[in-house]
PAZAPA-4460 file (N, C-alpha, C; in steps of 0.05 Angstrom, whole numbers, plus 32768, in hexadecimal, padded with zeros to 4 digits):
% residues 289
    n_x    n_y    n_z   ca_x   ca_y   ca_z    c_x    c_y    c_z   seq   type   mol
   8859   8768   874E   885E   8750   8739   8846   875F   8728     1      M     A
   884E   8757   8712   883A   8762   86F4   8830   8747   86EA     2      I     A
   8818   874B   86E5   8804   8738   86D8   87EE   8746   86C6     3      L     A
   87E8   8738   86B4   87D5   873D   86A0   87BD   8742   86AB     4      P     A
   87AE   8754   86A6   8790   875C   86B0   877B   8746   86B0     5      S     A
   8767   8749   86BC   8751   8735   86BA   8746   8738   869A     6      D     A
   8741   874E   868E   8736   8753   8678   8748   8749   8661     7      N     A
   8765   874D   8665   8774   8741   8655   876F   8727   8650     8      W     A
   8772   8714   8667   876F   86F6   8669   8754   86EE   865A     9      C     A
   873E   86FC   8664   8725   86F5   8656   8724   86F8   8639    10      E     A
   8730   870F   862D   872D   8712   8613   873E   86F9   8605    11      Q     A
   8754   86F1   8613   8763   86D4   8607   875B   86BA   8610    12      R     A
   8746   86BD   8622   8739   86A0   8627   8751   8692   863F    13      Y     A
   875A   86A5   864E   876B   869B   8664   875D   869B   867D    14      F     A
   8745   868F   867E   8738   8692   8693   8734   8672   869D    15      M     A
   8729   8675   86B5   871F   865D   86C5   870B   865F   86D1    16      T     A
   86F1   864C   86CF   86D5   8652   86D9   86D7   863E   86F2    17      E     A
   86C8   8647   8707   86C7   8632   871D   86AC   863D   872B    18      F     A
   86A3   8625   8737   8688   8626   8748   868A   862D   8761    19      D     A
   8683   8648   876A   8688   8654   8789   866D   8652   8794    20      N     A
   8669   863D   879F   864F   8637   87AE   8639   8640   879B    21      Q     A
   8635   8634   8785   861E   8637   8771   8623   8651   8762    22      G     A
   8635   8662   875F   8637   8677   8751   8651   8676   873E    23      T     A
   864F   8674   8729   8665   866D   8712   8674   8686   8713    24      K     A
   8693   8687   871A   86A4   869C   8715   86B8   8699   8707    25      Q     A
   86C9   86AA   86FA   86E0   86AA   86EA   86F7   86B6   86F6    26      K     A
   8711   86A5   86F2   8727   86B7   8700   873B   86B1   86E6    27      V     A
   874B   86C3   86E9   8764   86C1   86D0   8775   86A9   86DB    28      P     A
   877A   8698   86C3   8791   8680   86C3   87AB   868D   86B5    29      N     A
   87B7   8699   86CB   87D2   86A5   86C7   87E4   8692   86BB    30      Y     A
   87E3   8674   86C5   87F8   865E   86BE   87F6   865B   869E    31      K     A
   87D9   8657   869A   87D3   8654   8679   87DE   866C   8669    32      Q     A
   87DA   8683   8674   87E4   869D   8662   87FC   869D   8660    33      A     A
   880E   8698   8675   8830   8694   8673   8837   867F   865C    34      F     A
   8828   866A   865E   882F   8651   864B   8827   864F   8631    35      Q     A
   880C   8662   862D   8807   865F   8610   880D   867B   8601    36      E     A
   880D   8693   860F   8809   86AC   85FD   8826   86B5   85FB    37      D     A
   8830   86B9   85E3   8847   86BB   85DA   8856   86DC   85E3    38      V     A
   8845   86EC   85E8   8848   8708   85EC   884B   8714   8610    39      E     A
   883C   8700   861F   883B   8708   863A   8854   870B   864B    40      I     A
   8869   86F5   8644   887C   86F0   8651   8890   8709   864B    41      G     A
   8893   870E   862E   88A4   8727   8625   889B   8744   8631    42      Q     A
   887D   874A   8633   8873   875D   863C   887C   8762   8657    43      V     A
   8873   8754   8669   887D   8752   8684   889A   8759   868D    44      I     A
   88AA   874C   8678   88C5   8751   8679   88CF   8768   8670    45      S     A
   88C5   8773   865C   88CD   878F   8653   88C3   87A2   866A    46      K     A
   88A6   87A0   8670   889D   87B3   8688   88AC   87B6   869E    47      I     A
   88B3   8798   86A4   88BF   8790   86C0   88DC   87A2   86C2    48      G     A
   88ED   87A4   86A9   8903   87AF   86A9   8903   87CD   86B0    49      S     A
   88EB   87D9   86A2   88E9   87F7   86A5   88E3   87FD   86C5    50      L     A
   88D7   87ED   86D1   88D0   87F0   86EC   88EC   87EC   86FD    51      M     A
   88FD   87D4   86FA   8916   87D6   8707   8920   87EA   8705    52      I     A
   892A   87F1   86EA   893A   880B   86E4   8932   8821   86F3    53      D     A
   8916   8826   86FC   890D   883F   870F   890D   8834   872B    54      R     A
   8917   881D   8734   8917   881B   874F   8905   880E   875D    55      G     A
   88F5   87FB   874D   88DD   87ED   8755   88E1   87D0   8747    56      F     A
   88EE   87C0   875F   88F5   87A8   875B   88DD   8793   8760    57      P     A
   88D6   8780   8747   88C1   876E   8743   88C5   8753   874B    58      L     A
   88AC   8743   8754   88AB   8729   8756   88A4   871C   8739    59      K     A
   88B0   870C   8731   88A8   86FC   8718   8892   86EF   871A    60      D     A
   887A   86F3   8711   885F   86E6   8712   8865   86C5   8707    61      A     A
   886B   86C2   86F2   886E   86A8   86E6   8882   8698   86FA    62      E     A
   8898   869F   8701   88A5   868B   8714   889A   868A   8731    63      Q     A
   8886   86A1   8739   8877   869D   874D   8866   8685   874F    64      E     A
   885A   8689   8737   8849   8673   8739   884F   8653   8733    65      L     A
   886B   8657   8729   8876   8635   8726   887C   8630   873E    66      K     A
   8884   8643   8752   8892   863B   876D   8875   8635   877F    67      A     A
   8860   863E   8779   884A   8632   8782   8842   861C   8780    68      I     A
   8842   8617   8769   8840   85F3   875B   884D   85E7   8764    69      E     A
   8866   85EA   8768   887A   85DB   8775   8877   85D0   8794    70      A     A
   8871   85EA   879F   886C   85E6   87BB   8852   85CF   87C1    71      R     A
   883C   85D8   87AF   8827   85C3   87B0   882B   85A7   87A7    72      A     A
   883E   85A2   8799   8843   8586   878C   8852   857B   87A3    73      A     A
   8867   858A   87B1   886F   8581   87C7   885E   8577   87E5    74      E     A
   884B   8589   87E5   8834   8584   87F6   8824   856A   87F1    75      D     A
   881C   8567   87D6   8815   8553   87CE   8826   8532   87D8    76      N     A
   8840   8538   87D4   884A   8524   87D1   8857   851E   87F5    77      M     A
   884C   852C   8804   8859   852D   8821   883F   851E   882F    78      T     A
   884D   8508   8843   883A   84F9   8852   8847   84F7   886B    79      S     A
   8839   84F1   8886   8843   84F0   889D   8854   84D1   889B    80      S     A
   8869   84D5   88AC   887A   84B8   88AD   886B   84A6   88C3    81      A     A
   8855   84AF   88D4   8847   84A0   88EF   8831   8498   88DE    82      T     A
   881C   84A6   88D5   8803   849F   88CF   8801   849E   88AE    83      S     A
   8813   84A9   889E   880A   84AC   8880   87FC   84C0   887A    84      G     A
   87F4   84D6   8891   87E4   84E7   8882   87F0   84FF   8873    85      S     A
   87DF   8507   8863   87E5   851D   8855   87E4   8539   8861    86      S     A
   87F0   8550   8852   87F0   856A   885A   87CF   8574   885F    87      I     A
   87C6   8579   8873   87A6   8589   8873   87AA   85A4   8861    88      A     A
   8797   85A6   8852   8796   85C0   8842   877B   85C2   883A    89      E     A
   876F   85D8   884A   8752   85E0   8841   874D   85E9   8829    90      S     A
   8730   85F2   881F   872E   8603   8806   873B   861E   880C    91      P     A
   873E   8627   882B   8743   8643   8829   8761   8649   8826    92      L     A
   8769   8634   882E   878B   862D   8825   878E   862E   8810    93      D     A
   8786   8620   87FC   8786   861B   87E1   8782   8637   87D7    94      K     A
   8770   8645   87D8   8766   8664   87D2   877E   8677   87D7    95      L     A
   8789   8675   87EB   87A0   8684   87F6   87B9   867E   87EA    96      K     A
   87BC   8663   87D8   87D2   865B   87D4   87D7   8667   87B8    97      N     A
   87E5   8682   87BB   87DF   868D   879F   87FA   86A6   879F    98      K     A
   8807   86AC   878F   8815   86C4   878A   880F   86DB   879B    99      A     A
   8820   86E3   87AC   881C   86FA   87BF   8830   870B   87B8   100      K     A
   8828   8728   87B6   883C   873E   87B1   882D   8758   87C2   101      A     A
   883C   876C   87CB   8832   8783   87D8   8821   8792   87C1   102      D     A
   882E   8796   87AA   881F   87A6   8793   881F   8794   8779   103      I     A
   8806   8794   8772   8802   8787   8758   87FD   879B   873F   104      L     A
   8809   8794   872E   880B   87A6   8716   87FB   8794   86FD   105      I     A
   87E6   87A3   86F0   87D9   8792   86DF   87DF   87A0   86C3   106      Q     A
   87E3   8794   86B0   87E6   879A   8692   87CE   8794   8685   107      I     A
   87C3   87A5   8677   87AE   879F   865B   87BD   87AF   8645   108      W     A
   87B8   87A1   862F   87C1   87AA   8613   87B1   87A4   85FB   109      W     A
   87B1   87B4   85E9   87A4   87AC   85CE   87AF   87B6   85B4   110      K     A
   87B2   87A6   85A3   87BF   87AC   858B   87B0   87BA   8575   111      V     A
   87B2   87D7   856D   87A3   87E2   855E   87AD   87DF   853D   112      N     A
   87A7   87DC   852C   87AC   87E2   8512   87A6   87F9   8500   113      K     A
   87B5   8804   84FC   87B6   8823   84F1   87C1   8822   84D0   114      T     A
   87BC   883A   84C6   87CB   883D   84A7   87E5   8840   84AD   115      E     A
   87EF   884D   84C3   880A   8850   84C4   8819   8835   84D1   116      Q     A
   880C   8824   84D7   881A   880B   84E4   8803   8802   8500   117      G     A
   8816   87E8   8510   8809   87E5   8526   8810   87F9   853B   118      K     A
   87F7   87F7   854D   87FE   880B   8568   87F0   87F7   857E   119      S     A
   87FA   8800   8595   87F2   87F0   85AC   87EA   8803   85C0   120      V     A
   87CE   87FE   85CA   87C2   8813   85E0   87C7   87FB   85FC   121      S     A
   87CD   8808   8613   87CC   87FE   862B   87C4   880E   8644   122      F     A
   87BF   87F9   8659   87B7   8803   8670   87CA   87F6   8687   123      I     A
   87D8   8806   8697   87E9   87FC   86AF   87DB   8800   86C6   124      L     A
   87D6   87EE   86D9   87CE   87F9   86F1   87D8   87E7   870A   125      E     A
   87DD   87FA   871B   87E8   87EE   8734   87D3   87EC   8749   126      A     A
   87D2   87D4   875F   87BF   87D7   8774   87D0   87C9   878B   127      F     A
   87CA   87D5   87A0   87D5   87CF   87BA   87C7   87B7   87C2   128      D     A
   87D5   87A1   87BE   87C9   8786   87CA   87BA   8780   87E3   129      A     A
   87C5   8794   87F5   87B9   8798   8812   879B   87A3   8810   130      Y     A
   8798   87B3   87FF   877C   87BF   8806   876C   87BB   87E8   131      T     A
   877B   87B4   87D0   876E   87B3   87B5   8767   87D0   87AB   132      S     A
   8777   87E3   87B3   8772   87FD   87AC   8783   8805   8796   133      K     A
   877A   8813   8785   878A   881C   8767   87A2   8836   8775   134      R     A
   87B4   882D   8770   87CC   8842   8777   87D8   884E   8764   135      I     A
   87DA   8843   874D   87E7   884B   8736   87D5   8845   871B   136      A     A
   87D7   885C   8709   87C9   8854   86EF   87D8   8864   86D6   137      S     A
   87D9   8853   86C2   87E5   8865   86A8   87DA   8858   8690   138      S     A
   87D2   8864   867B   87C6   885F   865F   87DA   886B   864A   139      T     A
   87D8   8861   8635   87E6   8868   861F   87E6   885C   8607   140      G     A
   87EC   8863   85F3   87F3   8854   85D5   880C   885C   85C8   141      N     A
   8814   8843   85BC   882E   8848   85B1   882A   8850   8593   142      S     A
   8843   8861   8587   8841   886D   856F   883F   8852   855C   143      A     A
   8830   8855   8543   882F   883F   852F   8843   8837   8525   144      P     A
   8849   881E   8522   8864   8813   851B   885C   87F2   850E   145      N     A
   886D   87F2   84F5   886B   87D7   84EC   8880   87C7   84F1   146      N     A
   8896   87CF   84F9   88AD   87C1   84FB   88B1   87B3   8519   147      T     A
   88AD   87BE   852E   88AD   87B9   854B   8890   879E   8555   148      D     A
   88A2   878B   8563   888D   8779   8569   887C   8784   8582   149      I     A
   886B   8777   8589   8853   8783   859B   8861   8789   85B6   150      I     A
   8875   877A   85C1   8883   877E   85DB   888F   8799   85D6   151      P     A
   889D   879A   85C6   88A7   87B8   85BF   889E   87D0   85C2   152      V     A
   888B   87CD   85AE   8873   87E4   85B1   8868   87EA   85CA   153      L     A
   885E   87D4   85D9   8855   87DB   85F2   885F   87E8   8606   154      L     A
   887D   87DC   8607   8893   87E9   8612   889B   880B   860C   155      Q     A
   889C   880E   85F4   889D   8829   85EB   8885   8839   85F9   156      N     A
   8870   882D   85F3   8854   883A   85FE   8859   8841   861C   157      A     A
   885C   882B   8626   8860   8830   864B   8873   8844   864F   158      V     A
   888A   883E   8644   88A2   884F   8648   88A1   886B   8649   159      L     A
   888B   8879   863A   8888   8893   8633   886E   889A   864B   160      S     A
   886A   888A   865A   8850   8891   8673   885F   8885   868F   161      N     A
   8878   8876   8691   8878   8862   86A4   8882   8878   86B9   162      I     A
   888C   8891   86B1   8898   88A2   86CF   887D   88AA   86DD   163      D     A
   8868   88B4   86D1   8852   88B8   86E0   884A   88A7   86EF   164      G     A
   8846   888B   86E0   883E   8877   86EF   8851   886E   870A   165      F     A
   886D   8871   8709   887D   886E   871C   8875   8882   8730   166      N     A
   8873   8898   8728   886F   88AF   873D   8859   88A7   874F   167      N     A
   8840   889E   8742   882B   8899   8754   882F   8883   876A   168      Q     A
   8841   886D   875A   884A   8859   876D   8863   8865   878C   169      L     A
   8872   8875   877E   887E   8881   8799   886E   8891   87A7   170      Q     A
   885F   889A   87A2   8848   88AC   87B4   883D   8899   87C8   171      M     A
   8837   887D   87C1   8828   886E   87D0   883F   8866   87E5   172      H     A
   8853   885C   87D8   8867   8854   87EC   886F   886B   8801   173      F     A
   8871   8885   87FB   8878   8898   880D   8864   8895   8822   174      D     A
   8847   889B   8818   8833   8898   8829   8836   8884   883C   175      D     A
   883B   8867   8835   883B   8854   8846   8856   8855   885A   176      M     A
   8869   8861   8853   8880   8867   886C   8874   887E   887F   177      F     A
   8864   888C   8871   8861   88AA   8885   8849   889B   8899   178      K     A
   8831   8892   888A   881A   888B   8893   8813   8868   889D   179      N     A
   8826   885A   8892   8822   883F   8899   8812   8833   8882   180      G     A
   8812   8815   8887   8809   8802   8870   87EA   8803   887A   181      R     A
   87DB   8800   8865   87BB   87FD   886D   87AE   87E2   886C   182      E     A
   87A2   87D8   887D   8798   87C5   887E   877A   87C3   8887   183      I     A
   876B   87A9   8889   8754   87AB   8894   8752   8795   88AB   184      Q     A
   8744   8799   88BA   8744   8788   88D6   8727   8787   88DC   185      L     A
   8721   876A   88DA   8706   8762   88E5   8705   874D   88FD   186      T     A
   86F4   8756   8913   86F0   8744   892E   86DA   873C   8930   187      I     A
   86CF   871F   8935   86BB   8712   8934   86BA   8703   894E   188      K     A
   86A4   86FB   8955   86A6   86E7   8969   8694   86CE   8965   189      R     A
   86A1   86B5   896E   8691   869A   8971   8679   8696   897C   190      W     A
   8666   868C   8973   8649   868C   8981   864A   8680   899D   191      N     A
   8660   866D   89A1   8662   8666   89B6   866C   8671   89CF   192      S     A
   8676   868A   89C8   8681   869B   89DC   8671   86A6   89EF   193      W     A
   8674   86A7   8A09   8666   86B3   8A1B   8668   86CC   8A1C   194      D     A
   8676   86DE   8A0D   8674   86F6   8A0D   8670   8703   89F0   195      K     A
   866F   8720   89F0   866D   872F   89D8   867B   8744   89DB   196      N     A
   867C   8758   89CB   8690   876A   89C4   8684   8788   89DA   197      F     A
   8670   877F   89E0   8663   8794   89F8   8668   878F   8A0F   198      E     A
   866E   8776   8A17   867B   876C   8A31   8689   877D   8A37   199      T     A
   868B   8789   8A56   86A2   8798   8A66   86AD   8789   8A71   200      E     A
   86CB   8791   8A6D   86E2   8784   8A80   86F1   879C   8A82   201      V     A
   86F4   879B   8AA4   8704   87AF   8AB0   86FC   87C9   8AA7   202      N     A
   86DE   87CA   8AA9   86CD   87E9   8AA8   86CE   87F0   8A8E   203      D     A
   86D5   87E2   8A75   86D3   87EB   8A5C   86CB   87D1   8A4D   204      A     A
   86BC   87D9   8A34   86AF   87C2   8A25   86C9   87BD   8A16   205      E     A
   86C3   87A2   8A09   86DA   8799   89FA   86E1   87A4   89E3   206      I     A
   86CD   87B1   89DA   86CC   87C3   89BD   86E6   87D7   89C9   207      T     A
   86DA   87E7   89DF   86F0   87FC   89EB   870E   87F3   89E7   208      D     A
   870E   87D8   89F5   872E   87D0   89F6   873F   87CD   89DD   209      H     A
   872A   87C4   89CA   8735   87BB   89B1   873F   87D8   89A3   210      I     A
   872C   87EE   89A6   8731   8808   899E   874C   8812   89A9   211      N     A
   874D   880E   89C5   8765   8818   89CF   8782   8811   89C3   212      D     A
   877E   87F5   89BF   8793   87E1   89B7   879C   87EF   8997   213      W     A
   878A   87F7   898A   878B   8800   896D   879D   881C   896A   214      L     A
   8792   8828   8982   8798   884B   8986   87B5   8847   898F   215      Q     A
   87BE   8837   899C   87DB   8833   89A0   87EE   8827   898D   216      K     A
   87E0   8819   897E   87F4   8806   896C   87F1   880C   8950   217      N     A
   87DF   881F   8946   87DD   8823   8924   87EC   883D   8927   218      T     A
   87F7   8849   890B   8806   8862   890D   87F2   8878   8911   219      V     A
   8800   8888   8921   87F1   889D   8925   87CF   8899   892C   220      N     A
   87CC   8885   8939   87B0   887B   8942   879F   887B   892B   221      G     A
   87A2   8877   8911   8796   887A   88FB   8785   8862   88F2   222      K     A
   876B   8860   88F7   875E   8846   88EF   873D   884F   88F4   223      F     A
   872C   883C   88E1   8712   8848   88E4   86FC   8830   88E6   224      N     A
   86F2   8837   88F8   86DE   8818   8906   86C4   8823   88EC   225      M     A
   86C4   8812   88DA   86AE   8816   88C8   868F   8805   88CE   226      S     A
   8693   87F0   88E3   867F   87E4   88EB   8681   87D6   8909   227      D     A
   866E   87D9   891D   8675   87CF   8935   8657   87C5   8943   228      A     A
   8655   87AD   894B   863F   87A1   8955   864E   8795   896F   229      T     A
   8637   8781   897C   8643   8773   8994   864F   8757   8988   230      E     A
   864A   8755   896C   8656   873A   8964   8670   873B   894B   231      N     A
   866D   8757   893E   867F   875E   892E   868B   8771   892E   232      V     A
   86A3   8779   8929   86AF   8799   892A   86C4   8797   890D   233      I     A
   86BF   87A7   8902   86CF   87AD   88E9   86E0   87C4   88E5   234      R     A
   86F8   87C1   88E4   870A   87DD   88E0   8719   87DC   88C5   235      F     A
   8712   87F8   88B8   8722   87F7   88A2   8735   880C   88A3   236      E     A
   8747   880E   888C   875C   8826   8887   876D   8828   88A7   237      Q     A
   8770   880E   88AE   8782   8809   88C3   879B   880F   88BC   238      V     A
   87AC   8822   88C9   87C6   8828   88BA   87DC   881A   88D0   239      R     A
   87EA   8806   88C6   87FF   87F3   88D5   881D   87FF   88CA   240      I     A
   882D   87FD   88DF   8846   8802   88D5   8854   87F2   88C6   241      P     A
   8863   87FA   88B7   8871   87EA   889F   8887   87D0   88B1   242      L     A
   888D   87DA   88C8   88A3   87C8   88D3   889A   87C5   88F7   243      Y     A
   889F   87AE   88FD   889A   87AC   891F   88B2   87B8   8928   244      D     A
   88B0   87AF   8942   88C6   87BB   8959   88E1   87AB   894E   245      A     A
   88E1   879B   8947   88F9   878A   893D   8902   878E   8923   246      N     A
   88F6   87A4   8911   88FF   87AB   88FB   88F2   8790   88E3   247      N     A
   88DE   8781   88E5   88D6   876E   88D6   88C1   8777   88CC   248      K     A
   88BB   8775   88B3   88A0   877A   88A3   8889   8771   88B0   249      A     A
   8877   8787   88B2   8860   8782   88BA   884A   877C   88A9   250      L     A
   8834   876A   88AA   881F   8767   8898   8809   8761   88AE   251      D     A
   87ED   875F   8899   87D4   8760   88AD   87D6   8749   88C5   252      A     A
   87E3   8731   88BE   87E3   871A   88CE   87F4   8721   88EA   253      R     A
   8810   872C   88E0   881C   8734   88FB   8810   8747   890D   254      Q     A
   8808   875D   88FB   87FB   8771   8911   87E2   8767   891F   255      F     A
   87D1   8758   8918   87BF   874A   8923   87C3   8736   893B   256      A     A
   87DA   872F   8935   87E8   8715   8948   87EF   8726   8963   257      K     A
   87F2   8742   895F   87FA   8750   897D   87DE   8754   898D   258      G     A
   87C3   875F   897B   87AB   875C   8986   87A4   8748   8991   259      L     A
   87AA   8731   8983   87A0   8714   8992   87B3   870F   89A5   260      Q     A
   87D0   8712   89A5   87D5   870A   89C5   87D0   871F   89DB   261      K     A
   87CA   873A   89D3   87BF   874E   89E8   87A5   873E   89FC   262      H     A
   8793   8737   89E7   8779   872E   89F2   877E   8711   89FC   263      F     A
   8797   8701   89F1   8797   86E3   8A02   87A2   86E5   8A1F   264      K     A
   87AB   86FE   8A22   87B6   8708   8A3C   87A7   8710   8A50   265      S     A
   87B1   8717   8A6B   87A1   8725   8A83   879C   8742   8A7A   266      E     A
   8783   8747   8A81   876F   873F   8A8F   875C   872B   8A7F   267      P     A
   875C   872D   8A65   874C   871F   8A58   8749   8702   8A56   268      F     A
   8763   86F3   8A50   8764   86D8   8A49   8753   86CC   8A39   269      N     A
   874A   86D5   8A21   8738   86CE   8A0C   874A   86BF   89F8   270      F     A
   873D   86AB   89F2   8743   8698   89D9   873E   86AE   89BB   271      E     A
   874F   86AE   89AE   874E   86BD   8994   8757   86AA   897F   272      V     A
   8744   86AA   8967   8752   869C   894D   875B   86B5   893F   273      K     A
   8775   86AF   892D   8779   86C1   8919   877A   86B3   8901   274      L     A
   876D   86C4   88EB   876A   86BE   88D1   8774   86D5   88BE   275      M     A
   8777   86D0   88A4   8782   86E6   8896   8772   86E2   887A   276      T     A
   8770   86F7   886E   8761   86F9   8852   8776   8706   8840   277      R     A
   878A   86F6   8830   8797   8707   881F   87AA   8713   8832   278      G     A
   87BE   872A   8827   87D8   8733   883B   87C8   874A   8849   279      L     A
   87AF   8756   8842   87AC   876D   884C   878F   876D   8862   280      G     A
   8782   8757   8867   876F   8750   8879   8770   873F   8890   281      E     A
   876A   8744   88A5   8776   8731   88C0   8758   872F   88C9   282      A     A
   8752   8715   88D7   873B   8712   88DF   873A   8704   88FE   283      I     A
   8731   8710   8913   8734   8704   892C   8718   86FB   8932   284      L     A
   8715   86E2   893C   86FE   86D8   8949   8704   86CD   8966   285      V     A
   86F3   86DB   8976   86F6   86DD   8997   86E8   86BD   899E   286      F     A
   86EC   86B8   89B0   86E2   86A2   89BC   86EB   8684   89C1   287      G     A
   86F9   867C   89A7   8705   8663   89A7   871E   8663   898F   288      E     A
   872C   8650   8990   8740   864C   8978   8735   863E   8963   289      K     A
***
């Protein structure tokens, strides 16, 4: 999915400010950008066509935002036939109710005026939505021109740099197929739980049982335990298969669901709550649902 960069939105005042527990924060207002800016739709369309021609199909950001709004409107109009109750939606649900894509591509551009005519400088960056890591980047400038419109100038500038950008994307995909998709996994406990992760079950601490399960279920046993106490365990660079045993796409939630089921069965019989943060982070909380 291609979106305008945060800096581009800030420069054109397509930002929304909100209060996050007393701290003012700004986030891009993509809906406003698509509705009011005359160039962004054309720019995304032209760059998207270059990507599709090179074998990278894209999800349309504007249409996805419209679909999310439509689903929200339906939820607001839906009520229980029995009690008249509306659909429950927490602030966390609303935060997650946004367009999701495996790869987010951000575009920034600026128009320069020279004696030879207008030129365009651009930055094109791709981020893995699971890890927020930059996986491809390209910058460049168009040749000065007084006849072409901005989207065409930008398309020509990107065209001369797109193959290197796509090669970086392909290297990322090749790495995923070989070494698995990277996610984060956080494991916590409720205060009410009468155990902690140093509690021994079947002659081994619960932490060791979690490690054993990850060794068996990650690609080549690749993961990194970045933090471990009796109350919290954090794993980073957890490499999970792209597909499960039934050849269905695997994400952080589905992978963590396997670990959840493991500890809900014998000899553990633990209650475990599963939550997710975006596409790439799963959180398991032991002790209660």
